[in-house]
The first five atom37 places (N, CA, C, CB, O) and aatype in JSON, in Angstrom:
{
  "aatype": [12, 1, 11, 10, 11, 10, 9, 17, 3, 13, 8, 7, 15, 3, 0, 15, 11, 9, 0, 5, 8, 8, 6, 11, 8, 9, 11, 6, 18, 9, 9, 9, 6, 11, 10, 3, 9, 16, 9, 16, 7, 16, 6, 16, 10, 15, 3, 12, 8, 16, 9, 0, 13, 10, 19, 19, 2, 6, 3, 1, 12, 11, 14, 9, 1, 3, 0, 10, 11, 14, 8, 1, 7, 5, 19, 13, 15, 6],
  "atom_mask": [
    [1, 1, 1, 1, 1],
    [1, 1, 1, 1, 1],
    [1, 1, 1, 1, 1],
    [1, 1, 1, 1, 1],
    [1, 1, 1, 1, 1],
    [1, 1, 1, 1, 1],
    [1, 1, 1, 1, 1],
    [1, 1, 1, 1, 1],
    [1, 1, 1, 1, 1],
    [1, 1, 1, 1, 1],
    [1, 1, 1, 1, 1],
    [1, 1, 1, 0, 1],
    [1, 1, 1, 1, 1],
    [1, 1, 1, 1, 1],
    [1, 1, 1, 1, 1],
    [1, 1, 1, 1, 1],
    [1, 1, 1, 1, 1],
    [1, 1, 1, 1, 1],
    [1, 1, 1, 1, 1],
    [1, 1, 1, 1, 1],
    [1, 1, 1, 1, 1],
    [1, 1, 1, 1, 1],
    [1, 1, 1, 1, 1],
    [1, 1, 1, 1, 1],
    [1, 1, 1, 1, 1],
    [1, 1, 1, 1, 1],
    [1, 1, 1, 1, 1],
    [1, 1, 1, 1, 1],
    [1, 1, 1, 1, 1],
    [1, 1, 1, 1, 1],
    [1, 1, 1, 1, 1],
    [1, 1, 1, 1, 1],
    [1, 1, 1, 1, 1],
    [1, 1, 1, 1, 1],
    [1, 1, 1, 1, 1],
    [1, 1, 1, 1, 1],
    [1, 1, 1, 1, 1],
    [1, 1, 1, 1, 1],
    [1, 1, 1, 1, 1],
    [1, 1, 1, 1, 1],
    [1, 1, 1, 0, 1],
    [1, 1, 1, 1, 1],
    [1, 1, 1, 1, 1],
    [1, 1, 1, 1, 1],
    [1, 1, 1, 1, 1],
    [1, 1, 1, 1, 1],
    [1, 1, 1, 1, 1],
    [1, 1, 1, 1, 1],
    [1, 1, 1, 1, 1],
    [1, 1, 1, 1, 1],
    [1, 1, 1, 1, 1],
    [1, 1, 1, 1, 1],
    [1, 1, 1, 1, 1],
    [1, 1, 1, 1, 1],
    [1, 1, 1, 1, 1],
    [1, 1, 1, 1, 1],
    [1, 1, 1, 1, 1],
    [1, 1, 1, 1, 1],
    [1, 1, 1, 1, 1],
    [1, 1, 1, 1, 1],
    [1, 1, 1, 1, 1],
    [1, 1, 1, 1, 1],
    [1, 1, 1, 1, 1],
    [1, 1, 1, 1, 1],
    [1, 1, 1, 1, 1],
    [1, 1, 1, 1, 1],
    [1, 1, 1, 1, 1],
    [1, 1, 1, 1, 1],
    [1, 1, 1, 1, 1],
    [1, 1, 1, 1, 1],
    [1, 1, 1, 1, 1],
    [1, 1, 1, 1, 1],
    [1, 1, 1, 0, 1],
    [1, 1, 1, 1, 1],
    [1, 1, 1, 1, 1],
    [1, 1, 1, 1, 1],
    [1, 1, 1, 1, 1],
    [1, 1, 1, 1, 1]
  ],
  "atom_positions": [
    [[170.09, 56.83, 136.09], [170.55, 56.01, 134.98], [171.98, 56.42, 134.63], [169.6, 56.16, 133.75], [172.27, 57.6, 134.43]],
    [[172.84, 55.43, 134.57], [174.24, 55.69, 134.23], [174.36, 55.98, 132.73], [175.13, 54.48, 134.63], [173.7, 55.34, 131.91]],
    [[175.21, 56.93, 132.4], [175.45, 57.29, 130.99], [176.84, 56.83, 130.6], [175.29, 58.82, 130.76], [177.78, 56.89, 131.39]],
    [[176.96, 56.36, 129.35], [178.23, 55.88, 128.83], [178.65, 56.74, 127.64], [178.13, 54.4, 128.43], [177.82, 57.15, 126.83]],
    [[179.94, 56.99, 127.56], [180.52, 57.74, 126.46], [181.19, 56.75, 125.52], [181.54, 58.82, 126.98], [182.18, 56.12, 125.87]],
    [[180.63, 56.61, 124.31], [181.2, 55.74, 123.29], [182.19, 56.57, 122.49], [180.1, 55.11, 122.37], [181.87, 57.67, 122.05]],
    [[183.4, 56.04, 122.31], [184.51, 56.84, 121.81], [185.17, 56.2, 120.58], [185.55, 57.03, 122.9], [185.39, 54.99, 120.53]],
    [[185.46, 57.04, 119.6], [186.25, 56.65, 118.43], [187.53, 57.47, 118.46], [185.45, 56.88, 117.08], [187.49, 58.7, 118.54]],
    [[188.67, 56.79, 118.4], [189.97, 57.45, 118.45], [190.51, 57.65, 117.04], [190.97, 56.63, 119.29], [190.42, 56.76, 116.19]],
    [[191.08, 58.83, 116.8], [191.72, 59.13, 115.53], [193.11, 59.68, 115.82], [190.88, 60.14, 114.68], [193.28, 60.55, 116.68]],
    [[194.09, 59.17, 115.09], [195.49, 59.54, 115.31], [196.09, 60.07, 114.02], [196.31, 58.33, 115.83], [195.69, 59.69, 112.92]],
    [[197.06, 60.95, 114.17], [197.78, 61.48, 113.02], [197.55, 62.97, 112.86], [0.0, 0.0, 0.0], [196.8, 63.58, 113.61]],
    [[198.2, 63.53, 111.87], [198.13, 64.98, 111.67], [196.73, 65.44, 111.25], [199.15, 65.41, 110.61], [196.39, 66.6, 111.45]],
    [[195.92, 64.55, 110.67], [194.55, 64.89, 110.26], [193.5, 64.4, 111.25], [194.25, 64.3, 108.9], [192.31, 64.39, 110.93]],
    [[193.91, 64.01, 112.45], [192.99, 63.41, 113.42], [191.8, 64.31, 113.73], [193.73, 63.08, 114.7], [190.66, 63.84, 113.8]],
    [[192.04, 65.59, 113.93], [190.96, 66.5, 114.27], [189.93, 66.6, 113.16], [191.51, 67.89, 114.59], [188.72, 66.55, 113.4]],
    [[190.41, 66.73, 111.95], [189.52, 66.84, 110.79], [188.71, 65.55, 110.61], [190.34, 67.13, 109.51], [187.51, 65.61, 110.33]],
    [[189.35, 64.42, 110.76], [188.66, 63.14, 110.61], [187.61, 62.94, 111.72], [189.67, 61.98, 110.63], [186.51, 62.47, 111.45]],
    [[187.96, 63.31, 112.95], [187.01, 63.17, 114.07], [185.78, 64.05, 113.85], [187.7, 63.53, 115.4], [184.66, 63.63, 114.13]],
    [[185.99, 65.26, 113.37], [184.85, 66.15, 113.09], [183.96, 65.56, 112.01], [185.35, 67.54, 112.68], [182.74, 65.65, 112.1]],
    [[184.56, 64.97, 110.99], [183.78, 64.33, 109.93], [183.02, 63.12, 110.49], [184.7, 63.91, 108.76], [181.86, 62.89, 110.13]],
    [[183.67, 62.36, 111.34], [183.02, 61.18, 111.93], [181.83, 61.59, 112.78], [184.02, 60.38, 112.78], [180.8, 60.91, 112.79]],
    [[181.95, 62.71, 113.5], [180.82, 63.18, 114.31], [179.61, 63.46, 113.43], [181.22, 64.45, 115.1], [178.48, 63.23, 113.85]],
    [[179.82, 63.96, 112.21], [178.7, 64.19, 111.3], [177.96, 62.88, 111.02], [179.19, 64.83, 109.97], [176.73, 62.86, 110.97]],
    [[178.71, 61.79, 110.83], [178.08, 60.49, 110.58], [177.35, 60.0, 111.82], [179.14, 59.46, 110.14], [176.29, 59.39, 111.71]],
    [[177.9, 60.24, 113.0], [177.22, 59.88, 114.25], [175.87, 60.6, 114.32], [178.11, 60.23, 115.5], [174.85, 59.99, 114.64]],
    [[175.87, 61.89, 114.03], [174.63, 62.67, 114.08], [173.62, 62.19, 113.04], [174.93, 64.17, 113.86], [172.42, 62.16, 113.3]],
    [[174.1, 61.81, 111.86], [173.21, 61.25, 110.83], [172.57, 59.96, 111.32], [173.99, 61.0, 109.52], [171.37, 59.75, 111.12]],
    [[173.34, 59.11, 111.96], [172.82, 57.86, 112.5], [171.73, 58.14, 113.54], [173.95, 57.02, 113.13], [170.69, 57.48, 113.55]],
    [[171.98, 59.11, 114.41], [170.99, 59.47, 115.44], [169.68, 59.89, 114.8], [171.54, 60.6, 116.34], [168.61, 59.5, 115.26]],
    [[169.75, 60.68, 113.74], [168.54, 61.14, 113.05], [167.83, 59.98, 112.37], [168.88, 62.22, 112.02], [166.62, 59.81, 112.51]],
    [[168.58, 59.17, 111.63], [168.0, 58.04, 110.9], [167.3, 57.07, 111.85], [169.08, 57.31, 110.1], [166.21, 56.59, 111.55]],
    [[167.93, 56.79, 112.98], [167.37, 55.83, 113.94], [166.39, 56.46, 114.92], [168.49, 55.17, 114.7], [165.82, 55.77, 115.77]],
    [[166.2, 57.78, 114.81], [165.27, 58.52, 115.69], [165.6, 58.3, 117.16], [163.81, 58.09, 115.41], [164.72, 57.99, 117.97]],
    [[166.88, 58.46, 117.5], [167.34, 58.25, 118.87], [167.27, 59.55, 119.66], [168.77, 57.7, 118.88], [167.41, 60.65, 119.11]],
    [[167.05, 59.41, 120.94], [167.0, 60.56, 121.84], [168.38, 60.77, 122.46], [165.92, 60.35, 122.96], [168.58, 60.61, 123.66]],
    [[169.35, 61.12, 121.6], [170.72, 61.36, 122.03], [171.06, 62.8, 121.69], [171.73, 60.35, 121.35], [170.92, 63.23, 120.54]],
    [[171.49, 63.55, 122.69], [171.76, 64.96, 122.46], [173.23, 65.33, 122.67], [170.9, 65.8, 123.37], [173.64, 66.44, 122.32]],
    [[174.02, 64.42, 123.23], [175.41, 64.76, 123.51], [176.32, 63.99, 122.55], [175.77, 64.43, 124.98], [176.44, 62.77, 122.62]],
    [[176.95, 64.75, 121.65], [177.98, 64.24, 120.76], [179.08, 65.29, 120.73], [177.42, 63.93, 119.31], [178.88, 66.41, 121.19]],
    [[180.22, 64.93, 120.2], [181.25, 65.94, 120.08], [182.58, 65.37, 119.66], [0.0, 0.0, 0.0], [182.71, 64.18, 119.36]],
    [[183.57, 66.25, 119.66], [184.95, 65.86, 119.43], [185.78, 66.5, 120.54], [185.45, 66.29, 118.01], [185.4, 67.51, 121.12]],
    [[186.92, 65.89, 120.81], [187.81, 66.4, 121.85], [189.25, 66.13, 121.4], [187.5, 65.73, 123.24], [189.62, 64.98, 121.13]],
    [[190.04, 67.16, 121.34], [191.44, 67.01, 120.95], [192.26, 66.71, 122.2], [191.97, 68.3, 120.23], [192.3, 67.5, 123.14]],
    [[192.9, 65.55, 122.2], [193.7, 65.13, 123.34], [195.17, 65.53, 123.17], [193.59, 63.62, 123.54], [195.87, 65.75, 124.16]],
    [[195.63, 65.62, 121.92], [196.98, 66.1, 121.62], [197.01, 66.5, 120.15], [198.07, 65.0, 121.93], [196.0, 66.37, 119.45]],
    [[198.13, 66.98, 119.67], [198.24, 67.36, 118.26], [197.96, 66.19, 117.32], [199.62, 67.93, 117.98], [197.57, 66.38, 116.17]],
    [[198.18, 64.99, 117.83], [198.07, 63.8, 116.98], [196.97, 62.83, 117.43], [199.39, 63.09, 116.96], [196.93, 61.69, 116.96]],
    [[196.08, 63.26, 118.32], [195.04, 62.35, 118.83], [193.78, 63.16, 119.14], [195.53, 61.59, 120.11], [193.78, 64.03, 120.01]],
    [[192.71, 62.85, 118.41], [191.4, 63.47, 118.64], [190.36, 62.37, 118.69], [191.06, 64.52, 117.52], [190.46, 61.36, 117.99]],
    [[189.36, 62.56, 119.54], [188.28, 61.59, 119.64], [186.97, 62.2, 119.14], [188.12, 61.1, 121.09], [186.77, 63.41, 119.21]],
    [[186.11, 61.35, 118.65], [184.71, 61.67, 118.4], [183.93, 60.81, 119.4], [184.26, 61.38, 116.87], [184.35, 59.7, 119.73]],
    [[182.79, 61.33, 119.88], [182.06, 60.57, 120.89], [180.58, 60.87, 120.85], [182.6, 60.88, 122.28], [180.13, 61.86, 120.27]],
    [[179.82, 59.97, 121.47], [178.42, 60.21, 121.79], [178.16, 59.64, 123.17], [177.46, 59.56, 120.72], [178.86, 58.74, 123.64]],
    [[177.15, 60.2, 123.83], [176.8, 59.76, 125.18], [175.4, 59.16, 125.12], [176.86, 60.95, 126.2], [174.46, 59.74, 124.58]],
    [[175.29, 57.96, 125.7], [174.04, 57.21, 125.64], [173.74, 56.61, 127.01], [174.12, 56.09, 124.55], [174.66, 56.31, 127.78]],
    [[172.45, 56.43, 127.31], [172.08, 55.74, 128.54], [172.54, 54.29, 128.45], [170.54, 55.82, 128.79], [172.48, 53.67, 127.39]],
    [[173.0, 53.77, 129.57], [173.57, 52.42, 129.59], [172.61, 51.36, 129.04], [173.97, 52.05, 131.0], [173.03, 50.44, 128.34]],
    [[171.33, 51.49, 129.35], [170.36, 50.48, 128.91], [170.12, 50.51, 127.4], [169.05, 50.69, 129.63], [169.53, 49.57, 126.87]],
    [[170.55, 51.56, 126.7], [170.39, 51.67, 125.24], [171.7, 51.46, 124.48], [169.8, 53.03, 124.89], [171.73, 51.58, 123.26]],
    [[172.77, 51.15, 125.21], [174.11, 51.13, 124.64], [174.35, 49.98, 123.66], [175.1, 51.05, 125.72], [174.93, 50.21, 122.6]],
    [[173.94, 48.77, 123.98], [174.35, 47.59, 123.19], [174.01, 47.67, 121.71], [173.73, 46.37, 123.76], [174.89, 47.43, 120.89]],
    [[172.77, 47.98, 121.31], [172.5, 48.03, 119.87], [173.26, 49.15, 119.16], [171.02, 48.2, 119.64], [173.63, 49.01, 117.99]],
    [[173.49, 50.26, 119.85], [174.25, 51.36, 119.26], [175.71, 50.97, 119.13], [174.11, 52.65, 120.12], [176.34, 51.23, 118.11]],
    [[176.25, 50.34, 120.16], [177.64, 49.86, 120.11], [177.82, 48.87, 118.97], [178.03, 49.2, 121.45], [178.79, 48.96, 118.22]],
    [[176.89, 47.93, 118.84], [177.0, 46.91, 117.81], [176.9, 47.51, 116.4], [175.92, 45.86, 118.0], [177.55, 47.03, 115.48]],
    [[176.08, 48.54, 116.25], [175.91, 49.16, 114.93], [177.08, 50.08, 114.56], [174.61, 49.95, 114.9], [177.52, 50.09, 113.41]],
    [[177.57, 50.83, 115.52], [178.58, 51.86, 115.22], [180.01, 51.45, 115.53], [178.26, 53.09, 115.97], [180.95, 52.1, 115.06]],
    [[180.19, 50.4, 116.31], [181.52, 49.84, 116.61], [182.54, 50.87, 117.11], [182.06, 49.16, 115.38], [183.57, 51.09, 116.47]],
    [[182.25, 51.5, 118.25], [183.24, 52.43, 118.81], [184.5, 51.69, 119.22], [182.65, 53.18, 120.02], [184.48, 50.47, 119.43]],
    [[185.6, 52.42, 119.32], [186.86, 51.82, 119.72], [186.89, 51.49, 121.21], [188.0, 52.73, 119.38], [187.54, 50.54, 121.63]],
    [[186.18, 52.31, 122.0], [186.17, 52.09, 123.44], [185.01, 52.86, 124.05], [187.52, 52.51, 124.08], [184.3, 53.6, 123.36]],
    [[184.83, 52.7, 125.34], [183.79, 53.43, 126.06], [184.22, 53.67, 127.48], [0.0, 0.0, 0.0], [185.15, 53.05, 127.99]],
    [[183.52, 54.6, 128.12], [183.78, 54.9, 129.53], [182.53, 55.49, 130.14], [184.99, 55.85, 129.69], [181.64, 55.97, 129.43]],
    [[182.48, 55.46, 131.45], [181.35, 56.07, 132.15], [181.44, 57.58, 131.95], [181.34, 55.7, 133.69], [182.52, 58.17, 132.08]],
    [[180.31, 58.21, 131.62], [180.27, 59.64, 131.36], [179.93, 60.38, 132.65], [179.25, 59.98, 130.26], [178.98, 60.03, 133.34]],
    [[180.71, 61.39, 132.94], [180.38, 62.28, 134.06], [180.44, 63.71, 133.55], [181.35, 62.06, 135.28], [181.39, 64.11, 132.88]],
    [[179.4, 64.45, 133.88], [179.29, 65.82, 133.35], [180.21, 66.77, 134.06], [177.86, 66.33, 133.46], [180.24, 67.96, 133.74]]
  ]
}
């Protein structure tokens, strides 16, 4: 099963802090919806760009994408 990484981009001097806060909301959503998602996180791409993300199986992606409205997605490779 292919896994997809749903990504939210944050830019600016507070990008890292905002991405970490957004990840908390992602984790809350996972708990509320009782989803079997274990991979979430943040990744700093530069001083002014940090992402928050979750990884989901492709067949479960659409309702999560529609509910959480990520900025973009990509195929996840470990």
